[in-house]
C-alpha positions in Angstrom: -133.1 2.1 10.9 -130.1 3.5 12.7 -128.3 3.9 9.4 -131.2 5.8 7.8 -131.4 8.2 10.8 -127.6 8.7 10.7 -127.5 9.6 7.0 -130.5 11.8 7.3 -128.6 13.9 9.9 -125.6 14.0 7.6 -127.7 15.2 4.7 -129.1 18.0 6.8 -125.7 19.0 8.0 -124.3 19.0 4.5 -127.1 21.2 3.2 -126.9 23.9 5.9 -123.5 25.4 4.8 -124.8 25.6 1.2 -127.7 27.7 2.4 -125.1 30.0 4.0 -123.0 30.1 0.9 -120.2 28.0 2.4 -120.2 25.2 -0.2 -120.2 25.2 -3.9 -122.7 23.1 -6.0 -119.9 20.8 -7.1 -118.9 20.1 -3.5 -122.5 19.4 -2.5 -122.8 17.0 -5.5 -119.7 15.1 -4.2 -121.1 15.0 -0.7 -124.5 13.7 -1.9 -122.9 11.0 -4.1 -120.6 9.8 -1.3 -123.5 9.8 1.2 -125.6 7.7 -1.2 -122.7 5.3 -1.8 -122.1 5.0 2.0 -125.8 4.6 2.7 -125.9 1.6 0.3 -122.9 0.1 2.2 -124.5 0.8 5.6 -127.6 -1.0 4.6 -125.7 -4.3 4.2 -124.7 -4.2 7.8 -121.1 -5.3 6.9 -118.0 -3.3 7.8 -116.5 -0.8 5.4 -113.7 1.8 5.3 -113.9 5.5 4.6 -110.7 7.3 3.7 -111.7 10.9 4.4 -108.9 13.2 3.1 -111.2 16.2 3.8 -110.8 15.6 7.6 -107.5 13.7 7.5 -108.9 10.6 9.0 -110.0 7.0 8.3 -113.2 5.6 9.7 -113.9 1.9 9.9 -117.7 1.6 10.1 -120.7 -0.7 10.1 -124.3 0.3 9.6 -123.1 3.9 9.2 -121.7 4.0 12.7 -117.9 4.3 13.3 -116.2 1.3 15.0 -112.7 2.8 14.9 -111.0 6.0 13.7 -107.4 6.6 12.7 -105.7 9.8 11.8 -103.8 10.8 8.6 -100.8 12.9 9.2 -100.2 13.8 5.5 -100.9 12.3 2.1 -99.8 12.4 -1.5 -101.9 11.3 -4.5 -101.3 10.5 -8.1 -104.0 10.3 -10.8 -107.7 10.2 -9.7 -107.9 7.6 -6.8 -111.4 8.6 -5.9 -114.2 7.5 -8.2 -116.9 8.3 -5.6 -118.1 4.8 -5.6 -117.1 1.8 -3.4 -114.0 -0.3 -4.3 -113.1 -3.4 -2.4 -109.7 -4.4 -1.1 -108.3 -7.0 -3.5 -105.0 -7.8 -1.7 -102.6 -6.2 0.8 -98.9 -6.6 0.6 -96.0 -5.8 3.0 -92.2 -6.2 2.7 -92.4 -7.7 6.3 -95.5 -9.8 6.4 -97.1 -10.4 9.8 -95.2 -13.0 11.8 -97.2 -15.9 13.0 -96.1 -17.2 16.3 -97.0 -20.7 17.2 -98.4 -21.0 20.7 -99.3 -24.2 22.5 -102.6 -24.7 24.4 -104.1 -27.7 26.3 -107.0 -29.5 24.7 -109.0 -32.4 25.9 -109.1 -35.4 23.6 -112.2 -37.6 23.2 -110.4 -40.3 25.2 -110.3 -37.8 28.2 -106.6 -37.3 28.0 -105.1 -33.8 27.9 -102.9 -33.0 24.9 -101.1 -30.0 23.8 -101.9 -28.6 20.4 -100.1 -25.7 18.6 -102.1 -22.9 16.9 -101.1 -19.7 15.1 -101.8 -16.4 16.7 -101.4 -12.9 15.4 -100.8 -9.9 17.7 -101.3 -6.2 16.9 -97.5 -5.7 17.4 -96.9 -8.2 14.6 -98.7 -6.0 12.0 -96.5 -4.0 9.6 -96.4 -0.2 9.5 -95.4 0.0 5.8 -97.5 -1.8 3.2 -99.6 -1.5 0.1 -103.4 -1.9 -0.3 -104.6 -2.8 -3.8 -108.2 -2.0 -4.5 -110.2 -3.7 -7.2 -110.7 -0.5 -9.2 -107.0 -0.2 -9.8 -106.1 2.2 -7.0 -103.1 1.5 -4.9 -103.0 2.9 -1.4 -99.6 3.1 0.1 -99.3 3.4 3.9 -96.1 4.3 5.8 -95.5 5.5 9.4 -94.9 9.1 10.4 -91.3 10.1 10.9 -90.4 10.2 14.6 -86.6 10.8 14.4 -84.4 13.3 12.5 -83.0 10.5 10.4 -86.5 9.3 9.4 -87.5 12.9 8.6 -84.5 13.4 6.4 -85.1 10.1 4.6 -88.8 11.0 4.1 -87.8 14.5 2.7 -85.5 12.8 0.2 -88.2 10.3 -0.7 -90.8 12.9 -1.7 -89.0 14.2 -4.8 -88.1 10.7 -5.8 -91.8 9.7 -5.5 -93.0 12.5 -7.8 -90.1 11.9 -10.3 -90.9 8.2 -10.6 -94.7 8.4 -10.9 -94.7 9.7 -14.5 -92.7 6.7 -15.7 -95.0 4.3 -13.7 -98.1 6.0 -15.2 -96.7 5.9 -18.7 -95.9 2.2 -18.3 -99.4 1.4 -17.1 -100.9 3.5 -19.9 -99.1 1.4 -22.5 -100.6 -1.6 -20.8 -104.0 -0.1 -21.0 -104.6 0.7 -17.3 -104.4 4.1 -15.6 -102.3 4.4 -12.5 -103.9 5.9 -9.4 -102.0 6.0 -6.1 -102.7 7.4 -2.7 -99.8 7.5 -0.2 -100.8 8.0 3.4 -98.5 8.9 6.3 -100.0 7.7 9.6 -98.9 7.1 13.2 -97.3 3.7 13.5 -100.0 2.3 15.8 -102.8 3.5 13.6 -101.1 1.9 10.6 -101.0 -1.4 12.4 -104.6 -1.2 13.4 -105.6 -0.4 9.8 -103.7 -3.4 8.4 -105.4 -5.7 11.0 -108.9 -4.4 10.5 -109.0 -3.9 6.7 -109.3 -7.4 5.3 -109.7 -8.6 1.7 -113.1 -8.0 0.2 -114.0 -5.1 2.5 -115.5 -2.1 0.7 -113.7 1.3 0.7 -114.7 4.8 -0.1 -112.3 7.7 -0.7 -113.4 11.3 -0.2 -111.2 14.0 -1.6 -110.9 17.5 -0.1 -113.4 20.1 -1.4 -110.7 22.1 -3.2 -109.5 19.0 -5.1 -113.0 17.5 -5.7 -114.5 20.8 -7.1 -111.6 21.7 -9.4 -112.8 21.9 -13.0 -109.7 20.0 -14.2 -108.4 17.8 -11.3 -104.6 17.9 -10.9 -102.6 14.8 -11.9 -100.8 14.9 -8.6 -101.4 16.5 -5.2 -100.0 16.7 -1.7 -101.4 17.7 1.6 -100.1 17.9 5.2 
């Protein structure tokens, strides 16, 4: 019931700018398709992720209501990563996988004696800030932290042209293998990147919303960038 009321309000809000001439028909169609897809996810009552490039944020939701929100500082995309329908997280990969620290706790044995047993615990600070998320529709979402020092900023500036120069070769290789290459690169605050890695688990559905200018283009660009 909460999900139905929530999406009814969203539909009304989406329609009002159109009446005022603020949205095109193509943009309204995208909004309606995404709202329908999200409504279907909300009805399940299970968590899902919305990557909202329009508003530069990610929302982790359940039943249509946000549980957590994280900001996107900038992004780059290659191909058409948004099919306006849900795609589930297949696997996530990081160069530095979360480190599992073994902690010892006291437990009571059936005999009444107290024994110490180890268990693995993961902390938020153990989560990586740079990693890849592979969706089951073939889209790769790359996450990296926002530059905070001049050296990181310089390295990021040099990495941008290399990223665009390398993607045509990667796309051509995937085309020869019979699969299109779609990538979305997100720059996020380090703490938000850690929280996303922690919350977004395998099998969780995801929706990607492109900005209006990119979604309504008659011929979508192969690559795009936004800050």
